[in-house]
N, C-alpha and C positions, 0 to 999 in steps of 0.2 A: 153524753153527746153521740156516742158510738154506739150502733144495733148489736156487735158482736163483741162478747167479751169472754167467750170459751176457750180459745185455743190461750194455752200454758206454754211459757219457756222452761228450761232446766233448773232456772236458780229460782223455780216457785213465783216468778212475777208475772203477772198477768199479760199475755200480748194480745193486744185489739185486731181487729177487722183492720182498723186503717196500718198498724204496724205491720200486720200480714202484706197490703198491699204494696208499702214503701219497700220491702224485700223482696219482693216477687218479681217478676220479670216487666219490664214497663210496658210491654208490648199488650200485654194484656190487660183488659179493663177493668179499672179500680171498682172494689167493691162497697164502699162505705156511702154511707148517708152522713149527710150535712143539713141542718136545717138551713134557710138560704138568708137567715139572720148571722147565724155561724160563721156561715162562708163567707159572706160578707166581710165579717170582720175578722177572720182570718187571712182573707186576699188582700185586703188595708194592710194588715200586718207585715203582710208578706212582700209586698210594692214598696213599702215605707223600707226595710231591707235592703231590696235588691238596689233603691234609690240610693240609700247610703253608703253600699259597699262597692257598689259596680259604676255609678255615672260618674260619681268626681274621680277616678283613679282615669276608669279610659278618656276622661277629659282632659285629664295630664297627661295621657300619654301622647294625647294629639296634639297637644300645646308644643310639645316636645318634635313632634313630626313636623308640626308646621316651622321651628323654631331652625330644623336641619334642614328642611328642603328648600326655604327661601331666605338665610341668612346669606346666601350669596350675592343677592342684591345691596345686602348691608355692604357686606364685605368690599362692593367694586369702588364704592364710595372711599376707601380707603387707596392701599398700594396695589392692591390685588392684579391690576393687570398687569402693570410695571414689572412688579418683581419678580411674575410667571412670565412675561414677554409674549403675553397674548397678541395676536395680531387676528386682523381683518374680522373674520368670522369666529374668532375662536372662541370667545366670551358668548356666544351666541348659540354656539355647537355643545358648550358645556351646557348648557341651558336646557336644550333639548335634548340630550342624552339620556337624561336622568329620566324623560317620560317615556323612551324607550324601555327600560329597564321596569320602570312603571306597569306601563300595558302588557308585556310579555309576558308578568311572573301574575296577572290578575286571577284569572280564571285558576290556574293552579294553587295560588296561597286563599282561597274560596273553599275549592275544594281539601284542599288537607284541612281547615279549621276544625270541622266535624271528626277528620279521620284522627289526627295526633290531640286533640282535644284543644281547647282552646287558651287556656293558660302554658300550655306548651307549646304552640305557636306563634303566640305574641310574645311572648317570650323571651324566646328564642331569635325571634326575626328582628327585635328592640335592640339586643346585644350587639346584632350583625351591624344594623345602619347606623348605628351610636360607633363603633368602629371605623366605618365609610369613612362617618363622618368629621372625625377625628383625622384620621388620614389625610385630608383635605388640607389640613394644616402642616403638612410635610410634604407638601408638590413642589417639584421646584421647573415647572412645564407644563404646556396645555394637556399633553397627552396623558399625564398623572390626575389633572382634576377631572378630563373627561374620564377617563376608569374610574374613578370614585363615585363622580355623578351617575353614574348608569347602576351600580350595585347600590349604592343608597335608593337609587327609585326602586330596584328589584326588592331589597328588603323593607322598603316601607309599604309594601302591598300586606303585609303580615299585620299591621293595624288602620290603614286608611281603607280599602275596603271592605275588611273581613270582620272589623268591629260592627258596621251596621246586620250586619249577616249574624254576629255572636248575639245582640242586643234583642233581635227576631225570635230569638231561642226564650226568652225570658219576657217578654212584655207584649201584651195585643195593642191588634191594630190600632185603635183609638188612645193608647199610650205612648206608640211609637216616635214622634214626630216630634215631640217635646223633648222625648230623650234623646233622642238622634241632633235635635238643635245643640241642647248641653254640650256633648260630645264634639261636635263640628265646630259650635260657636268657641270652643277656645280655639280655633285657626284667626279666630278674631283678635283674640287675648293676646293672643301671639303676636300677632302683627304690630300690636302697640309695645308688647315686651322688647319685641325686636329690635323695634326703632331706641328704644330708651338704653337698654342693652349695649348697642353700638355706639350710640353716643356716648355711655362710659367706658365702653371699651376702646375704641378709636380714639376720644379723648384724653387718655391718660395711660393706658398699656402699651402704645407704638413703641417699639422698641427696649420695652423692658424684658430682660436676660437675651438680647440681641433677636428677639423675636418680632416682627411685626406686629401692627396693631388686627390686621385682620385673620392671621393668625390664630393668636389669642381668643379672638371672637370663634373661630370655630371650636377651639378647646373647649373653651367656660361652656357652649351652649351643648357641645354635645356628651361631656362626660355626664350629667345627670342621666342621660337617656340610658346609657350601659347599667347604673346603678337602677333605674326604676323599672330594664330589664329584666335582672335578676327578683328585684321585689314582685314582680306582676304572676310569677311564677308560682307563688304563696296568696297571694292576696285574691287574683280574679278567679271566680267560680267558673265551672264546665257548665256542663248541662244539666235542668233540672231534672231528670233520671239519675245522676252521677253523685249529684252533692250527699254530701254525709251531712248528719241529722247534728253536729257540732257548730253548725251556723243557722240550718232550719228547723227547727221543731216538726215530728213526723207530720202533724196536720198541717204546717207550712209550705213541708215537700209535696204533700198529696194533692196540694193544692195547686201548686204549680206543675206539676204532672197535669193535673186536668184541665188547667189554663192551655198548656201545650197541645192535649188534646184536641179539645172545645175548639181551637184555631188552625185546624188542619195541620199540625206543626208537627207533626211525631213521621218519620221515616223507619223502614224496617233494615237501610243499609245507607252509608253515607253517600254513595253517588248513584244514579239512576238514569241510565243511556235515555229514557224517552222523554223524562223530565228536562235533561241536558239540552234535545232537541227542541223540545217544547219551549224552552226559555230562547232558543233561536229564531221558530218562526213565526212567535206572538206577535202579530203587527201593533200592538199595544205597546208592547217593549218598547220597538223600534222609534215610536213617536216619543218616547219618554230620553232615548237615545241622542233624539235633535235636542231636546230641552237640555239635554246634559252637556252635548256639542254649544250648542250657543253661548252658555256658561262658561264653559273650560278655556274658552279663546280670550272672555274677557277676564277671566280668575286668573290664569297661568300668567298675563303681560301684568294683571293689575300688581299681583303679589311681589313679583322681583321689580316691575319698574316705577312704582310709586315711587320712593326717595328721591327716583333719577328726575321724574316727569315734576316733584317739588321742588328740586335743586334748581329747577330749568326755568319757575315761574319767577326766581331772582333770589332766592335764598341761599346762605353757604350750605356746604355738603353738611355741617354738625348741626345747623336748626333747622333741615331738610328732613335730616332723623328724628329728630322731636317732633315737626309737624306731620310726620307719619302716623303719629298715635292717634289725634282725634277722630279720624274715621273711622278704625277700628272700634273705636270705643262704641259710636254710633252704632256701627253695626252690628256690635255683639248684641247693644240692646234691640236692637228690631229683629233678630235672628231668633231671639228668645221669644216676644212678644207674638212675631208671626207664627212659630212655630207652634206656642201654647193654642191661639185660637183656630189653628188648620184642627188641633188634635180634638180641642171642644168642639169644631163642626163637622169633623172627618170631611172637610174639605180641602182639597188638595191645590187643584189646577185655579182656582180665583185666585189663590194668594200668589203661586207663580207667576199667573199675568198680571199681578198688580205689583209686584216689586220688581220686575222685569221692566214695567214702565217705568219707576223709579230708576232704573241704571239707564235707562232710554233717555229719559231727561239729563241726567249728569252728564253723559256723553256730549248731547247737544250742547249744554253749556261750555263743557271743553272747548268744543268746534268754532262756537258761534262767536266768543269775542275775547281781547286779550286782557281783560281785566282783571287782574292777580284773584281780588276778592270772590269774582263770580267763579273761576276756573277750580278756584279753590272748594268752594262750594259745591261742584260738578264732581270732586274728588270723592266727595264725603256722600254725594248721593249714587255715585257708582259701585260704592263700598256695601251703601244699605241697600241696594241692588240685586247685587250679585250673593251675597254670601247666605240669605235668607233661602238660595233658591237649591243648594246643597243638602241640606235635612230634608226638605219640603221632596225634591225628587227622590232623594234614595226612599224615603219613609214609604213615597206613593206605589213606586216599583215593588219596595218589599210587600207592602198591604194586596198587590194584586195578584203576586207570584205564591203558589200553596206548594209545600212541599222542598224540603231542603234542598236539592241538588238544583232545582227550578230557581229556586227565590237565591241562591249563592251564584249561581250564573246570570242571570237576569239581572244581579248589584254590580257583578263584575262586570259583564259586557256595559252595561251604561257608565261604567265609570271608564272600561278601555277606551269606548269610543271620543269619551271627553278628552281623555287625555292623550289621542291621537290628534286632536286638533289642538291640543295644550301648546304641543310642539308649534302647531304656525302661530300663538300667542305668544309666545318667545321668541319670535322672529319680527313682529310687523313693526316693534318701534326700535326706529335705526337712531344713532347720532346724529346724522346728518338731517332728520327729520326736526330735530330740536329747536326751539323750545316750544313750538306750537303742537309737533307730533299727530299732524291733520289726520296721513295714514292709519296709525296706529288707532285711535279714535276712530275713525269713520267704518273701521275692519270689524271693532268692537263694538257698533253702536246698529250694523247691521246684523249680526250672529244674536245679539240680544234683541231685537225685533223677531228674529227665527225663534228664539228660546218662547217667547210671550205669545207667538201665534199656534205654535205646537203643542203650547199647555192647553190653550183653550181648543182646537182643535182635539186633544185626546181627552177633554172633559167631554167636551159631546158625544163620544163615540161611547164614551163608557156609559154617559146619561140612558143613550137610547139603547144600549144593553141590559142595563139594568129594569128599565122600563119595560122592555121585550118579557124580559124575566118576571116582571110582576105579573104582567097580562097573562103568562103563561102559568105561573105556579102560585100564582097571591104573594102580597108581601109577607115575608117571613118576619115570624115574631122575635126570633133570634138569630146570629150568628155560629149558632153550635154546629160545628161541621162534624163532632167525633165520630159521627156515624161513617165517617171514612176511614179510620183507622183501622177497623175493624173489618172492613169489607175485603171482598177477594181483589176486586178490582178498584184502586183509589181512582175517586172521583174528583178531587184536588179543585180548580174553579168552574166545573161544569154540576158541582153538587147546587141540587134546587136550593139551598138556604144561602146560598155565598152570592153577595152582591158586589160590585168593584168599590173601592174609594175613589171619589170624585174629586 
């Protein structure tokens, strides 16, 4: 299989050319030869290993993130506000301050991923946010709750925006959306679990050992986060160049490095100021930011106010917890199906616009009638419309930004812009607007229209640029960008073989 068997190691065993590549500087070009059939077989085995080890674990981590972020909405249906003597806008301030912490630490977190290595950074931040989440159960006033929520948001950046960047180190562009969907799709599963857990905890543990039910809710949902944080240090791999051969065979590691290089995904340093500036001034990125802004206004309000909205349809507080489960289940199914098809076709824009239309129809249902069944159906459609946009947009941004710094900053900025407007989403559903919540639904409707129109515009501009490159350079036979790795001046998106994902 290998062409060079000449080098010998001290113990007398042969060291192949492949093993020489594995032990060499990852910045130097590999000197191994596989037949195409052999390479495909190794790559298939490699991707299966990555899928089995990485995706279930990061999905579990994001499930814990979503539970710890959004369970305040379930806790509100307990005695949270009365026990903490929350007055006026105190509850809404606690919701908003979370996003302040989340926004401030986005870019630093994504730059730390490669510098400290993913397993270390993700593990440390999980432990810290788990501690912050449990501390919420010990608060006795608004100030304590607000402080906990700020640092909860700050430390959740270690998993939230950092994991899509981490996955881009291992997966090719046509593989990414479905994997990010499996990761982010766990947030919809978390929504279902959250309602079920809150139903059990608030119904059975209120007053146990002298603690209110909402305090038990924070403790029960945060404790596993700390445990999984410690385990992440040992379970998560880092970069293809740094993993040992106990997990990947030498052949698989070589192919993993080759895949990284072919995707133009290898940099010599963890931070590049030119890429940093490039991510900021790239107007394609700004259209993606607008999509994510429209999404996050709806997402932030939906995830924390859904139990309240359902309760105000005429159901009891406990029944509202149970009825919040079906929208998330439906959304989880659609997230996976839409993202799989997006990877299959490498089409992002049409899929974003299509699911945005579902959310728009859902908000119209919520606005247009007082019929309980129609409005509940609207709530389901909103979930099915907003959640698939998360993996689609982040994969789109990742696909169209080359270089670790540019990709990391672009993903961080996308999420940052969205989270800034998440603060608006936490403020638009006011108690006095119930049970119809006309103002909140109308604002979300407008922003979802903005997201859909931005997706169509971005796809048009990217298609125009791809067509221009096809006319200038011809249609490329492959997306092999490995020539950039060894050039003195990296071309990144200017490489004649590069075409934007649409």
